N, C-alpha and C positions, 0 to 999 in steps of 0.2 A: 255568602264567606266562603260559600263549601266549596264550590267553583275557583274561587281566586286562592282557597286553600289547596286545592288539587294542581294547580297550574301552578304553584312557587315550588311545590312537592317536584312534579314531572321538572322543574329547570333543577332542582338540586340532584336529583337521579341523575338526567340527561350532565349536569356540569362536574358531576362526582364520578360516576360510575364510566359516561363514555367510552374517556379516553383508554382503560382494560378494553371492554368490547369491539373498539374500533380495532387494535393494535393486530387483530386475529384474522385484517382484512389487508395487513399489509404483506404480503406475501407476492412471490412469483407468478404463483397460479390464479390469482386473482387479479384483473385488470388495476391499477394505478388507480385510474379514474373516477373506480368505484370506491375506492378508501380514500380519493381525494374530496369527494361528493359527500359521503358520509362526516370526514368532518368541520366541510364547511356548512354544511344541512344542520350539525349539531350544532356549533356555533350560532347558527342564524337560531336556530330554533332558542335556546337560552335568551339572546339576547330580545325576541321577543315575549317570550313569555315572564318574563322578569316585569316589563312595564306592564303586561296585561295581568298581571297578578294585583299588580302595587292599584290599579288606576280602578281593577274591582273590590279593592280592599277600602280604597278613598268616597268611592261612591256610600251612604249611606244606607243600612239594613233596609227593605224594603222598596226600593228603587226599581225592584225587577229586573236590575241587570247582569244577575247571577242565574238566572234561568231558572228552570222546574229543580235542579239539586240543591239549588243555595238554603239549603234549609238550616244551615248551622247556627245562624243568628237567633230563628224560630225554637229553636229545640231548646238552647242555651236558655234564653230567656222565659219559655214554657215549662222548663224543668225545672229550674233554678230558684227565679224569683216572680215568674210571675209578670214581669214588668223589665224597666232595661237594665242590661247588665253592663254596669260602669266601668268594670275593668276587661270585657270583652268590645269594649267601644275604643278604652285605648290602646289596649294590643294591634286593633285593627288598625289607628291611627295610623300607631306609630312603627307598624308593620309597611303599610304604605306609605311612609315619608322615607323610610330607610328604600327600600324597592324604586323608588320611583328618584331619590336622593343617587342612587348607585344608576338609574336613563340617563342624570341628565347628567351624570361624570363623563358614562359612555360617548353621549353627544358632543359635550365639550371637546374631549380627547381629539374624536371624531373630525370633527371643525378643524381643530389646529391642524393632527395629520397630513388629512387633508390638503389644507392650505401650503403646509412647507414641501408635499409632498409634489404636488401639482406645482410650484416656484421654480424648485431644484430641476424636475424633471425638464420641464420649459426649458430653463436657462440652458441646461445640459445639451438637447438637444438643437440649439439656437447655435450655439460654439459651434459643435460640430457640424452644424449643415455647413456653417460658414469655412472650413479647412477641411471637406468631404464632397463627395461626387454620389449623387443620391439615383438610382436606380429601381424608383418603382418605393417599394417598404424598405428597399436596404440601401443603407450610408453607407457605402466605401470608402475606407479612410486609409492613407498613404501611410501605412507603417508595414513593415518585414512582418513581426509577432503575429501570429495567426491569433487573432482576439475574435470572439464574437457572444455577443450578447445583445439582449431586447429590451427597449425602453416601451411601457404602456401607456393610455390616455389616447386621448382624441387623436393626436399625432404620433401615433404607435408606429415606431419605428426599429428598423432588425439594424443591431453599426457591427458593423466586420470591416476588419483590414482583410489589407493585400497579401498578407501573408492566408486569408486563407482559402482565397482568390485560388494561390497557388497551391493547394492542397488537392489530391487525385479527386478525381471528378465525384467518385461518391465518397467520399467525405466528404466533400463541399455542401452537396446536395446533402447530407446527412444533417450537418450543420444548419442549413439553413431550415430545415426542413423541423428541426427542434425547436429555431425559435419562432416561426412560423405559430407551429404547435402552442405555445405560448399566448401567441395573441390569439388566436383562434379560439381557447381556454380562457379568453379572460385570466390566465391565472396573475397577473400582477397587483389584481382587484381583489383577489381572495389571498395572497400574500398579505395585501396593505390592511384589509380587515381582521387579519388573525393576529397582525400585529396591532392595529388599534385595540383589538379585545384583551389585551396582554398586558397593554400598559394604563388601561383603565380598570379593569377586576383583575390582578396578577392573584387574586387572591383563590378565583375559579381554578379548580386543576385544569376543567377543560382548556379554556382560556390561557392558563399559561403554558400550556403545553404546545400551545398550537400555531405558535410561528415555524416551529422547527421541524414540527411533523409537517405540516401545508410547504414548507419550503423544499423539502425535499424529495415528497409526493409530488413536487409539478415539476419536478424536474425528472420526476419517473412517467409521471406522464405524456413529460413531452418525450423524452427516450423512446417508449414504446411507441408514440403516432411516428415518428424518423422510423422505428426499427420494422413498423408495420410497410412503411415506403421503399424503404430501400435495402434492409433488415438487417440484422444485430450489426453484424461487422462489419460497416462500414463506421456504426454510431460508435459502438469500439474505440476502434482506430480511430475518429474522433476526439474525444474523452480525451482518448492520452495526448493527440495533438494542440487543442485548443487552451490554450487559456485562459484566466478572468481579467486579464488583463489592472487597465483601472478603471473597472465600472464600477458605476457608482451602487451603492446599496441601491438604490429606490429601483434598479434593474435587474433582469434577470439572467445572470453569466451562466454558460452551457458545463464551464469546466469548475463552478467557484464549489459549490454544496454535496458532500460525499457522492465523490468520483468513486471510492474504494466500494463501496455497494450497492450504485449503479452499475459497472462492470461486473458484478456478483450478480446483480439482478439479469442483465443485460443475456450472461451465459444460461441463466435458468430459464428467458423467456419462454421458449417454444412448451416449456410446462403452462403458459398462462392459456387461459378460458376463452378463447375464442368463438366463440359462438352466439354466444350474449352480446345484444346490442348494444350500444350505448346507452341506446333510450332506457332499456331495460335496465342497464346498470344502474342508473340516477333514480327511477324509482325503486329498486329496492334500497338503494341506499337512502331515499325518503321513508320508507317504510320501517327501515333501522331506527332512524329517528325518533320518527312518532309510535313507534308501539311502545318506546319506554314512557313516551307520556299517558298515554291514553292508561297505561297499567297504573301509573303512577294519580290520573284522577280518577279511578275506579276505586283505587284501593281508599282515598281522602273518602269518597261520598259511601263507599261499604262501613270503615271505622264510623262515620260522622253516624250514619244508621246507626249502626249496633249501639252505641254513646246513647240516641239519644233512645231505644229501646227497652235499656238494661239500666237507662235513671228511671224511664215514665213506671218504669214495672217496680 
């Protein structure tokens, strides 16, 4: 049971404390993709730690699944009654029921959300293909107002109007590069996962704050990618020229989220660390996520060992 308690403690630490330390990475001095990876990996970590702890608690003591540090049940039994501790089993099974119930709710919300999201996306793209002209991944719509957004999924599409085509070449290229960065980075999926987590378990601070944070960070990451390819000037100019239009909620529109913050970010983008490879950034984000989890598991194991030593003495 010690490992189960350690995993639960790790989920609580990340779920409560992660927003505080992840905010430190949201600065023009750090590549936006690093902060985005930190938020995504933290949400994923809590989503995996909760069911893992629930499953370990659900299995009977002595099943061997708790590994070498699963000494909590043995210690309590030996110290308190040299037999079965009924209250410990009740607490264990009750905790397992709660954690697995949370997991079932996340799965149920995910299934409903994914089905609705897929249906809405398919209907929207089908309608636009009937009135627009496809050029590769770009679907051009005959509208003079400059509107651009991207729709993810298997039929990933960039929707742009003729108003975008009439922008200056640097601005037009920056707009398309921004939307292509969304598709390459699977940003739509990251936003969707954050939305699912927030709807399913909003009482977890990390999950509750994830949608807003991830939506801003995917835009910053796409801006940074476009700025590296075409310079920050055309990206800033495109942000001021393009509108969100009637982009659906399932899409990522270039000029819809945190435009003022992104303009300020682009002005200071020359301060961002450019020597760190993208893969190194993902590795660092993984370390930022796993270190609190490992510390929590180690702390629980140490406390249980200390309790056993003190109680036995």
